[in-house]
N, CA, C, O and the ligand as a Tripos MOL2 file, in Angstrom:
@<TRIPOS>MOLECULE
protein
  249   247    63     0     0
PROTEIN
NO_CHARGES

@<TRIPOS>ATOM
      1 N          -1.4260   -5.5690    3.9860 N.3       1 MET1
      2 CA          0.0110   -5.5160    3.6730 C.3       1 MET1
      3 C           0.2190   -4.6550    2.4330 C.2       1 MET1
      4 O          -0.3240   -4.9470    1.3670 O.2       1 MET1
      5 N           0.9950   -3.6090    2.5760 N.am      2 ILE2
      6 CA          1.2830   -2.7360    1.4420 C.3       2 ILE2
      7 C           2.6990   -3.0270    0.9420 C.2       2 ILE2
      8 O           3.6730   -2.9450    1.6920 O.2       2 ILE2
      9 N           2.7850   -3.3700   -0.3440 N.am      3 GLU3
     10 CA          4.0940   -3.5740   -0.9640 C.3       3 GLU3
     11 C           4.3900   -2.3800   -1.8690 C.2       3 GLU3
     12 O           3.4720   -1.7190   -2.3540 O.2       3 GLU3
     13 N           5.6670   -2.1110   -2.0930 N.am      4 GLU4
     14 CA          6.0500   -1.0180   -2.9770 C.3       4 GLU4
     15 C           7.0220   -1.5200   -4.0410 C.2       4 GLU4
     16 O           8.2100   -1.1990   -4.0140 O.2       4 GLU4
     17 N           6.5010   -2.3150   -4.9810 N.am      5 PRO5
     18 CA          7.3790   -2.8430   -6.0340 C.3       5 PRO5
     19 C           7.7210   -1.7700   -7.0560 C.2       5 PRO5
     20 O           7.0060   -0.7780   -7.2050 O.2       5 PRO5
     21 N           8.8200   -1.9870   -7.7530 N.am      6 GLY6
     22 CA          9.1960   -1.1110   -8.8510 C.3       6 GLY6
     23 C           8.7080   -1.6920  -10.1640 C.2       6 GLY6
     24 O           8.8000   -2.9000  -10.3800 O.2       6 GLY6
     25 N           8.1910   -0.8490  -11.0410 N.am      7 VAL7
     26 CA          7.7830   -1.2960  -12.3690 C.3       7 VAL7
     27 C           8.4170   -0.3690  -13.4040 C.2       7 VAL7
     28 O           8.7250    0.7880  -13.1200 O.2       7 VAL7
     29 N           8.6040   -0.9030  -14.6090 N.am      8 THR8
     30 CA          9.1820   -0.0940  -15.6680 C.3       8 THR8
     31 C           8.0700    0.5640  -16.4820 C.2       8 THR8
     32 O           7.1810   -0.1200  -16.9900 O.2       8 THR8
     33 N           8.1180    1.8620  -16.6040 N.am      9 CYS9
     34 CA          7.1220    2.5920  -17.3830 C.3       9 CYS9
     35 C           7.2300    2.2020  -18.8580 C.2       9 CYS9
     36 O           8.3150    2.2730  -19.4340 O.2       9 CYS9
     37 N           6.1040    1.7850  -19.4840 N.am     10 PRO10
     38 CA          6.1420    1.3850  -20.8970 C.3      10 PRO10
     39 C           6.3020    2.5680  -21.8510 C.2      10 PRO10
     40 O           6.5780    2.3730  -23.0340 O.2      10 PRO10
     41 N           6.1360    3.7680  -21.3580 N.am     11 TYR11
     42 CA          6.2590    4.9600  -22.2020 C.3      11 TYR11
     43 C           7.6830    5.4980  -22.2120 C.2      11 TYR11
     44 O           8.2610    5.7230  -23.2760 O.2      11 TYR11
     45 N           8.2520    5.7050  -21.0110 N.am     12 CYS12
     46 CA          9.5440    6.3910  -20.9290 C.3      12 CYS12
     47 C          10.6710    5.4770  -20.4490 C.2      12 CYS12
     48 O          11.8400    5.8580  -20.5010 O.2      12 CYS12
     49 N          10.3230    4.2600  -19.9770 N.am     13 GLY13
     50 CA         11.3510    3.3140  -19.5790 C.3      13 GLY13
     51 C          11.9200    3.5360  -18.1920 C.2      13 GLY13
     52 O          12.7950    2.7890  -17.7550 O.2      13 GLY13
     53 N          11.4400    4.5440  -17.5000 N.am     14 GLU14
     54 CA         11.9130    4.7820  -16.1360 C.3      14 GLU14
     55 C          11.3000    3.7540  -15.1850 C.2      14 GLU14
     56 O          10.1870    3.2790  -15.4100 O.2      14 GLU14
     57 N          12.0230    3.4180  -14.1340 N.am     15 THR15
     58 CA         11.4740    2.5550  -13.1000 C.3      15 THR15
     59 C          10.7770    3.4290  -12.0600 C.2      15 THR15
     60 O          11.3790    4.3340  -11.4830 O.2      15 THR15
     61 N           9.5090    3.1420  -11.8370 N.am     16 ILE16
     62 CA          8.7720    3.8820  -10.8240 C.3      16 ILE16
     63 C           8.3070    2.9150   -9.7420 C.2      16 ILE16
     64 O           8.1800    1.7150   -9.9840 O.2      16 ILE16
     65 N           8.0600    3.4340   -8.5690 N.am     17 THR17
     66 CA          7.5830    2.6240   -7.4550 C.3      17 THR17
     67 C           6.0900    2.8500   -7.2840 C.2      17 THR17
     68 O           5.6210    3.9870   -7.2290 O.2      17 THR17
     69 N           5.3520    1.7480   -7.2020 N.am     18 ILE18
     70 CA          3.9160    1.8510   -6.9990 C.3      18 ILE18
     71 C           3.5570    1.2630   -5.6450 C.2      18 ILE18
     72 O           4.3550    0.5450   -5.0410 O.2      18 ILE18
     73 N           2.3630    1.5640   -5.1700 N.am     19 MET19
     74 CA          1.8800    1.0060   -3.9160 C.3      19 MET19
     75 C           0.8180   -0.0360   -4.2250 C.2      19 MET19
     76 O          -0.1460    0.2430   -4.9390 O.2      19 MET19
     77 N           0.9950   -1.2350   -3.6880 N.am     20 VAL20
     78 CA          0.0540   -2.3270   -3.9250 C.3      20 VAL20
     79 C          -0.4440   -2.8540   -2.5840 C.2      20 VAL20
     80 O           0.3410   -3.2300   -1.7140 O.2      20 VAL20
     81 N          -1.7720   -2.8730   -2.4400 N.am     21 ASP21
     82 CA         -2.3730   -3.4860   -1.2550 C.3      21 ASP21
     83 C          -2.6070   -4.9580   -1.5740 C.2      21 ASP21
     84 O          -3.5600   -5.3030   -2.2740 O.2      21 ASP21
     85 N          -1.7320   -5.8310   -1.0550 N.am     22 THR22
     86 CA         -1.8000   -7.2460   -1.4180 C.3      22 THR22
     87 C          -3.0240   -7.9430   -0.8320 C.2      22 THR22
     88 O          -3.4160   -9.0040   -1.3190 O.2      22 THR22
     89 N          -3.6310   -7.3740    0.1960 N.am     23 THR23
     90 CA         -4.8300   -7.9840    0.7730 C.3      23 THR23
     91 C          -6.0360   -7.8430   -0.1530 C.2      23 THR23
     92 O          -7.0450   -8.5230    0.0300 O.2      23 THR23
     93 N          -5.9300   -6.9590   -1.1470 N.am     24 ALA24
     94 CA         -7.0330   -6.7500   -2.0890 C.3      24 ALA24
     95 C          -7.0590   -7.8200   -3.1780 C.2      24 ALA24
     96 O          -7.9950   -7.8560   -3.9760 O.2      24 ALA24
     97 N          -6.0470   -8.6930   -3.2280 N.am     25 GLY25
     98 CA         -6.0050   -9.7380   -4.2400 C.3      25 GLY25
     99 C          -5.5330   -9.2060   -5.5800 C.2      25 GLY25
    100 O          -5.0930   -8.0620   -5.6950 O.2      25 GLY25
    101 N          -5.6330  -10.0720   -6.6060 N.am     26 SER26
    102 CA         -5.1990   -9.6760   -7.9450 C.3      26 SER26
    103 C          -6.0390   -8.5010   -8.4240 C.2      26 SER26
    104 O          -7.2420   -8.4390   -8.1690 O.2      26 SER26
    105 N          -5.4170   -7.6010   -9.0980 N.am     27 GLN27
    106 CA         -6.1060   -6.3650   -9.4670 C.3      27 GLN27
    107 C          -5.5490   -5.7580  -10.7420 C.2      27 GLN27
    108 O          -4.4040   -6.0010  -11.1230 O.2      27 GLN27
    109 N          -6.4020   -4.9530  -11.3990 N.am     28 ARG28
    110 CA         -5.9680   -4.1330  -12.5260 C.3      28 ARG28
    111 C          -6.1980   -2.6840  -12.1340 C.2      28 ARG28
    112 O          -7.2460   -2.3330  -11.5920 O.2      28 ARG28
    113 N          -5.2250   -1.8610  -12.4090 N.am     29 THR29
    114 CA         -5.3200   -0.4700  -11.9950 C.3      29 THR29
    115 C          -4.5680    0.4170  -12.9800 C.2      29 THR29
    116 O          -3.7100   -0.0480  -13.7300 O.2      29 THR29
    117 N          -4.8980    1.6730  -12.9620 N.am     30 ILE30
    118 CA         -4.1880    2.6580  -13.7840 C.3      30 ILE30
    119 C          -3.3970    3.5640  -12.8530 C.2      30 ILE30
    120 O          -3.9380    4.1360  -11.9070 O.2      30 ILE30
    121 N          -2.1160    3.6810  -13.1380 N.am     31 GLU31
    122 CA         -1.2500    4.5280  -12.3110 C.3      31 GLU31
    123 C          -0.5320    5.5030  -13.2370 C.2      31 GLU31
    124 O           0.0740    5.0930  -14.2270 O.2      31 GLU31
    125 N          -0.5980    6.7840  -12.9180 N.am     32 ASP32
    126 CA          0.1250    7.7530  -13.7380 C.3      32 ASP32
    127 C           1.6060    7.7030  -13.4260 C.2      32 ASP32
    128 O           2.0110    7.7740  -12.2650 O.2      32 ASP32
    129 N           2.4180    7.5790  -14.4760 N.am     33 CYS33
    130 CA          3.8680    7.6480  -14.2990 C.3      33 CYS33
    131 C           4.2370    9.0210  -13.7600 C.2      33 CYS33
    132 O           3.8000   10.0340  -14.3070 O.2      33 CYS33
    133 N           5.0260    9.0740  -12.7070 N.am     34 PHE34
    134 CA          5.3670   10.3970  -12.2130 C.3      34 PHE34
    135 C           6.6080   10.9920  -12.8480 C.2      34 PHE34
    136 O           7.0970   12.0370  -12.4190 O.2      34 PHE34
    137 N           7.1190   10.3180  -13.8790 N.am     35 VAL35
    138 CA          8.1730   10.9130  -14.6880 C.3      35 VAL35
    139 C           7.5600   11.5710  -15.9270 C.2      35 VAL35
    140 O           7.8140   12.7450  -16.1970 O.2      35 VAL35
    141 N           6.7460   10.8110  -16.6860 N.am     36 CYS36
    142 CA          6.1890   11.3400  -17.9360 C.3      36 CYS36
    143 C           4.6750   11.5800  -17.8620 C.2      36 CYS36
    144 O           4.0820   12.0680  -18.8250 O.2      36 CYS36
    145 N           4.0480   11.2410  -16.7320 N.am     37 CYS37
    146 CA          2.6290   11.5240  -16.4760 C.3      37 CYS37
    147 C           1.6550   10.7650  -17.3840 C.2      37 CYS37
    148 O           0.4860   11.1410  -17.4720 O.2      37 CYS37
    149 N           2.1070    9.7150  -18.0530 N.am     38 GLN38
    150 CA          1.2110    8.9140  -18.8850 C.3      38 GLN38
    151 C           0.5410    7.8500  -18.0160 C.2      38 GLN38
    152 O           1.1240    7.3890  -17.0350 O.2      38 GLN38
    153 N          -0.6980    7.4570  -18.3810 N.am     39 PRO39
    154 CA         -1.3900    6.4350  -17.5900 C.3      39 PRO39
    155 C          -0.8660    5.0340  -17.9060 C.2      39 PRO39
    156 O          -0.9490    4.5840  -19.0480 O.2      39 PRO39
    157 N          -0.3320    4.3500  -16.9070 N.am     40 ILE40
    158 CA          0.1830    2.9970  -17.0730 C.3      40 ILE40
    159 C          -0.8750    2.0140  -16.5920 C.2      40 ILE40
    160 O          -1.3780    2.1220  -15.4730 O.2      40 ILE40
    161 N          -1.2060    1.0530  -17.4510 N.am     41 GLU41
    162 CA         -2.1780    0.0390  -17.0640 C.3      41 GLU41
    163 C          -1.4350   -1.1080  -16.3960 C.2      41 GLU41
    164 O          -0.6050   -1.7720  -17.0170 O.2      41 GLU41
    165 N          -1.7430   -1.3330  -15.1220 N.am     42 LEU42
    166 CA         -1.0390   -2.3430  -14.3360 C.3      42 LEU42
    167 C          -1.9410   -3.5390  -14.0800 C.2      42 LEU42
    168 O          -3.0800   -3.3930  -13.6350 O.2      42 LEU42
    169 N          -1.4180   -4.7210  -14.3650 N.am     43 THR43
    170 CA         -2.1000   -5.9510  -13.9790 C.3      43 THR43
    171 C          -1.2410   -6.6040  -12.9080 C.2      43 THR43
    172 O          -0.0910   -6.9680  -13.1560 O.2      43 THR43
    173 N          -1.8070   -6.7510  -11.7120 N.am     44 ILE44
    174 CA         -1.0440   -7.2490  -10.5730 C.3      44 ILE44
    175 C          -1.6380   -8.5720  -10.1190 C.2      44 ILE44
    176 O          -2.8160   -8.6510   -9.7680 O.2      44 ILE44
    177 N          -0.8120   -9.6070  -10.1290 N.am     45 GLU45
    178 CA         -1.2510  -10.9400   -9.7120 C.3      45 GLU45
    179 C          -0.7500  -11.1940   -8.2910 C.2      45 GLU45
    180 O           0.4480  -11.1130   -8.0170 O.2      45 GLU45
    181 N          -1.6780  -11.5000   -7.4000 N.am     46 ILE46
    182 CA         -1.3300  -11.7850   -6.0070 C.3      46 ILE46
    183 C          -1.4310  -13.2900   -5.7660 C.2      46 ILE46
    184 O          -2.4440  -13.9050   -6.0990 O.2      46 ILE46
    185 N          -0.3980  -13.8770   -5.1960 N.am     47 GLY47
    186 CA         -0.3700  -15.3140   -4.9410 C.3      47 GLY47
    187 C          -1.1620  -15.6910   -3.7080 C.2      47 GLY47
    188 O          -1.6420  -14.8200   -2.9820 O.2      47 GLY47
    189 N          -1.3020  -16.9960   -3.4640 N.am     48 PRO48
    190 CA         -2.1000  -17.4910   -2.3340 C.3      48 PRO48
    191 C          -1.5490  -17.0860   -0.9720 C.2      48 PRO48
    192 O          -2.3040  -17.0090   -0.0030 O.2      48 PRO48
    193 N          -0.2640  -16.8310   -0.8840 N.am     49 ALA49
    194 CA          0.3210  -16.4170    0.3880 C.3      49 ALA49
    195 C           0.3000  -14.8990    0.5500 C.2      49 ALA49
    196 O           0.8670  -14.3600    1.5000 O.2      49 ALA49
    197 N          -0.3600  -14.2160   -0.3880 N.am     50 GLY50
    198 CA         -0.4580  -12.7650   -0.2980 C.3      50 GLY50
    199 C           0.7640  -12.0440   -0.8350 C.2      50 GLY50
    200 O           0.9640  -10.8570   -0.5740 O.2      50 GLY50
    201 N           1.5820  -12.7710   -1.5890 N.am     51 GLU51
    202 CA          2.7620  -12.1260   -2.1660 C.3      51 GLU51
    203 C           2.5040  -11.7460   -3.6280 C.2      51 GLU51
    204 O           1.6500  -12.3350   -4.2910 O.2      51 GLU51
    205 N           3.2420  -10.7700   -4.1130 N.am     52 ILE52
    206 CA          3.0870  -10.3570   -5.5000 C.3      52 ILE52
    207 C           3.7790  -11.3780   -6.3990 C.2      52 ILE52
    208 O           4.9860  -11.5960   -6.2960 O.2      52 ILE52
    209 N           3.0030  -11.9980   -7.2760 N.am     53 GLU53
    210 CA          3.5670  -13.0020   -8.1730 C.3      53 GLU53
    211 C           4.0640  -12.3770   -9.4710 C.2      53 GLU53
    212 O           5.1200  -12.7440   -9.9850 O.2      53 GLU53
    213 N           3.2930  -11.4320   -9.9930 N.am     54 MET54
    214 CA          3.6530  -10.8600  -11.2740 C.3      54 MET54
    215 C           3.0060   -9.4980  -11.4300 C.2      54 MET54
    216 O           1.8730   -9.2810  -11.0020 O.2      54 MET54
    217 N           3.7380   -8.5870  -12.0460 N.am     55 ILE55
    218 CA          3.1650   -7.2970  -12.3930 C.3      55 ILE55
    219 C           3.4270   -7.0550  -13.8750 C.2      55 ILE55
    220 O           4.5610   -7.1620  -14.3440 O.2      55 ILE55
    221 N           2.3680   -6.7280  -14.6020 N.am     56 THR56
    222 CA          2.5080   -6.3670  -16.0010 C.3      56 THR56
    223 C           2.1690   -4.8900  -16.1540 C.2      56 THR56
    224 O           1.1160   -4.4390  -15.7030 O.2      56 THR56
    225 N           3.0530   -4.1500  -16.7820 N.am     57 ALA57
    226 CA          2.8170   -2.7200  -17.0140 C.3      57 ALA57
    227 C           2.6980   -2.4890  -18.5170 C.2      57 ALA57
    228 O           3.6250   -2.7680  -19.2770 O.2      57 ALA57
    229 N           1.5330   -1.9710  -18.9350 N.am     58 GLU58
    230 CA          1.2880   -1.7510  -20.3560 C.3      58 GLU58
    231 C           0.8250   -0.3260  -20.5950 C.2      58 GLU58
    232 O           0.2760    0.3250  -19.7070 O.2      58 GLU58
    233 N           1.0550    0.1420  -21.8050 N.am     59 SER59
    234 CA          0.5010    1.4340  -22.1920 C.3      59 SER59
    235 C          -1.0070    1.3070  -22.3520 C.2      59 SER59
    236 O          -1.5160    0.2200  -22.6250 O.2      59 SER59
    237 N          -1.7140    2.4020  -22.1840 N.am     60 ASP60
    238 CA         -3.1790    2.3730  -22.1140 C.3      60 ASP60
    239 C          -3.8260    2.4940  -23.4880 C.2      60 ASP60
    240 O          -5.0370    2.6980  -23.5760 O.2      60 ASP60
    241 N          -3.0510    2.3740  -24.5560 N.am     61 ASP61
    242 CA         -3.6060    2.5840  -25.8870 C.3      61 ASP61
    243 C          -3.9260    1.2840  -26.6180 C.2      61 ASP61
    244 O          -4.3090    1.3180  -27.7870 O.2      61 ASP61
    245 N          -3.7770    0.1400  -25.9520 N.am     62 ALA62
    246 CA         -4.0130   -1.1480  -26.6100 C.3      62 ALA62
    247 C          -5.5180   -1.4530  -26.6790 C.2      62 ALA62
    248 O          -5.9130   -2.4970  -27.2000 O.2      62 ALA62
    249 ZN          6.9010    7.2680  -17.7970 Zn       63 ZN63
@<TRIPOS>BOND
     1     1     2 1
     2     2     3 1
     3     3     4 2
     4     3     5 am
     5     5     6 1
     6     6     7 1
     7     7     8 2
     8     7     9 am
     9     9    10 1
    10    10    11 1
    11    11    12 2
    12    11    13 am
    13    13    14 1
    14    14    15 1
    15    15    16 2
    16    15    17 am
    17    17    18 1
    18    18    19 1
    19    19    20 2
    20    19    21 am
    21    21    22 1
    22    22    23 1
    23    23    24 2
    24    23    25 am
    25    25    26 1
    26    26    27 1
    27    27    28 2
    28    27    29 am
    29    29    30 1
    30    30    31 1
    31    31    32 2
    32    31    33 am
    33    33    34 1
    34    34    35 1
    35    35    36 2
    36    35    37 am
    37    37    38 1
    38    38    39 1
    39    39    40 2
    40    39    41 am
    41    41    42 1
    42    42    43 1
    43    43    44 2
    44    43    45 am
    45    45    46 1
    46    46    47 1
    47    47    48 2
    48    47    49 am
    49    49    50 1
    50    50    51 1
    51    51    52 2
    52    51    53 am
    53    53    54 1
    54    54    55 1
    55    55    56 2
    56    55    57 am
    57    57    58 1
    58    58    59 1
    59    59    60 2
    60    59    61 am
    61    61    62 1
    62    62    63 1
    63    63    64 2
    64    63    65 am
    65    65    66 1
    66    66    67 1
    67    67    68 2
    68    67    69 am
    69    69    70 1
    70    70    71 1
    71    71    72 2
    72    71    73 am
    73    73    74 1
    74    74    75 1
    75    75    76 2
    76    75    77 am
    77    77    78 1
    78    78    79 1
    79    79    80 2
    80    79    81 am
    81    81    82 1
    82    82    83 1
    83    83    84 2
    84    83    85 am
    85    85    86 1
    86    86    87 1
    87    87    88 2
    88    87    89 am
    89    89    90 1
    90    90    91 1
    91    91    92 2
    92    91    93 am
    93    93    94 1
    94    94    95 1
    95    95    96 2
    96    95    97 am
    97    97    98 1
    98    98    99 1
    99    99   100 2
   100    99   101 am
   101   101   102 1
   102   102   103 1
   103   103   104 2
   104   103   105 am
   105   105   106 1
   106   106   107 1
   107   107   108 2
   108   107   109 am
   109   109   110 1
   110   110   111 1
   111   111   112 2
   112   111   113 am
   113   113   114 1
   114   114   115 1
   115   115   116 2
   116   115   117 am
   117   117   118 1
   118   118   119 1
   119   119   120 2
   120   119   121 am
   121   121   122 1
   122   122   123 1
   123   123   124 2
   124   123   125 am
   125   125   126 1
   126   126   127 1
   127   127   128 2
   128   127   129 am
   129   129   130 1
   130   130   131 1
   131   131   132 2
   132   131   133 am
   133   133   134 1
   134   134   135 1
   135   135   136 2
   136   135   137 am
   137   137   138 1
   138   138   139 1
   139   139   140 2
   140   139   141 am
   141   141   142 1
   142   142   143 1
   143   143   144 2
   144   143   145 am
   145   145   146 1
   146   146   147 1
   147   147   148 2
   148   147   149 am
   149   149   150 1
   150   150   151 1
   151   151   152 2
   152   151   153 am
   153   153   154 1
   154   154   155 1
   155   155   156 2
   156   155   157 am
   157   157   158 1
   158   158   159 1
   159   159   160 2
   160   159   161 am
   161   161   162 1
   162   162   163 1
   163   163   164 2
   164   163   165 am
   165   165   166 1
   166   166   167 1
   167   167   168 2
   168   167   169 am
   169   169   170 1
   170   170   171 1
   171   171   172 2
   172   171   173 am
   173   173   174 1
   174   174   175 1
   175   175   176 2
   176   175   177 am
   177   177   178 1
   178   178   179 1
   179   179   180 2
   180   179   181 am
   181   181   182 1
   182   182   183 1
   183   183   184 2
   184   183   185 am
   185   185   186 1
   186   186   187 1
   187   187   188 2
   188   187   189 am
   189   189   190 1
   190   190   191 1
   191   191   192 2
   192   191   193 am
   193   193   194 1
   194   194   195 1
   195   195   196 2
   196   195   197 am
   197   197   198 1
   198   198   199 1
   199   199   200 2
   200   199   201 am
   201   201   202 1
   202   202   203 1
   203   203   204 2
   204   203   205 am
   205   205   206 1
   206   206   207 1
   207   207   208 2
   208   207   209 am
   209   209   210 1
   210   210   211 1
   211   211   212 2
   212   211   213 am
   213   213   214 1
   214   214   215 1
   215   215   216 2
   216   215   217 am
   217   217   218 1
   218   218   219 1
   219   219   220 2
   220   219   221 am
   221   221   222 1
   222   222   223 1
   223   223   224 2
   224   223   225 am
   225   225   226 1
   226   226   227 1
   227   227   228 2
   228   227   229 am
   229   229   230 1
   230   230   231 1
   231   231   232 2
   232   231   233 am
   233   233   234 1
   234   234   235 1
   235   235   236 2
   236   235   237 am
   237   237   238 1
   238   238   239 1
   239   239   240 2
   240   239   241 am
   241   241   242 1
   242   242   243 1
   243   243   244 2
   244   243   245 am
   245   245   246 1
   246   246   247 1
   247   247   248 2
@<TRIPOS>SUBSTRUCTURE
     1 MET1         2 RESIDUE 1 A MET
     2 ILE2         6 RESIDUE 1 A ILE
     3 GLU3        10 RESIDUE 1 A GLU
     4 GLU4        14 RESIDUE 1 A GLU
     5 PRO5        18 RESIDUE 1 A PRO
     6 GLY6        22 RESIDUE 1 A GLY
     7 VAL7        26 RESIDUE 1 A VAL
     8 THR8        30 RESIDUE 1 A THR
     9 CYS9        34 RESIDUE 1 A CYS
    10 PRO10       38 RESIDUE 1 A PRO
    11 TYR11       42 RESIDUE 1 A TYR
    12 CYS12       46 RESIDUE 1 A CYS
    13 GLY13       50 RESIDUE 1 A GLY
    14 GLU14       54 RESIDUE 1 A GLU
    15 THR15       58 RESIDUE 1 A THR
    16 ILE16       62 RESIDUE 1 A ILE
    17 THR17       66 RESIDUE 1 A THR
    18 ILE18       70 RESIDUE 1 A ILE
    19 MET19       74 RESIDUE 1 A MET
    20 VAL20       78 RESIDUE 1 A VAL
    21 ASP21       82 RESIDUE 1 A ASP
    22 THR22       86 RESIDUE 1 A THR
    23 THR23       90 RESIDUE 1 A THR
    24 ALA24       94 RESIDUE 1 A ALA
    25 GLY25       98 RESIDUE 1 A GLY
    26 SER26      102 RESIDUE 1 A SER
    27 GLN27      106 RESIDUE 1 A GLN
    28 ARG28      110 RESIDUE 1 A ARG
    29 THR29      114 RESIDUE 1 A THR
    30 ILE30      118 RESIDUE 1 A ILE
    31 GLU31      122 RESIDUE 1 A GLU
    32 ASP32      126 RESIDUE 1 A ASP
    33 CYS33      130 RESIDUE 1 A CYS
    34 PHE34      134 RESIDUE 1 A PHE
    35 VAL35      138 RESIDUE 1 A VAL
    36 CYS36      142 RESIDUE 1 A CYS
    37 CYS37      146 RESIDUE 1 A CYS
    38 GLN38      150 RESIDUE 1 A GLN
    39 PRO39      154 RESIDUE 1 A PRO
    40 ILE40      158 RESIDUE 1 A ILE
    41 GLU41      162 RESIDUE 1 A GLU
    42 LEU42      166 RESIDUE 1 A LEU
    43 THR43      170 RESIDUE 1 A THR
    44 ILE44      174 RESIDUE 1 A ILE
    45 GLU45      178 RESIDUE 1 A GLU
    46 ILE46      182 RESIDUE 1 A ILE
    47 GLY47      186 RESIDUE 1 A GLY
    48 PRO48      190 RESIDUE 1 A PRO
    49 ALA49      194 RESIDUE 1 A ALA
    50 GLY50      198 RESIDUE 1 A GLY
    51 GLU51      202 RESIDUE 1 A GLU
    52 ILE52      206 RESIDUE 1 A ILE
    53 GLU53      210 RESIDUE 1 A GLU
    54 MET54      214 RESIDUE 1 A MET
    55 ILE55      218 RESIDUE 1 A ILE
    56 THR56      222 RESIDUE 1 A THR
    57 ALA57      226 RESIDUE 1 A ALA
    58 GLU58      230 RESIDUE 1 A GLU
    59 SER59      234 RESIDUE 1 A SER
    60 ASP60      238 RESIDUE 1 A ASP
    61 ASP61      242 RESIDUE 1 A ASP
    62 ALA62      246 RESIDUE 1 A ALA
    63 ZN63       249 GROUP 0 **** ****
């Protein structure tokens, strides 16, 4: 199951759409913002029913 949630870029504040494969379970990934091209560190929590419970988008400099 591929979901396409929107997340807010921590660098430029734009909302971007990412692709999440919910069958892969909870995951951490780096996605380049396609507005400002900065690497966004995404933490994606997948619930027991395979739904997206939470997405955290952080800058990669922490
Ligand atoms: Zn951005």
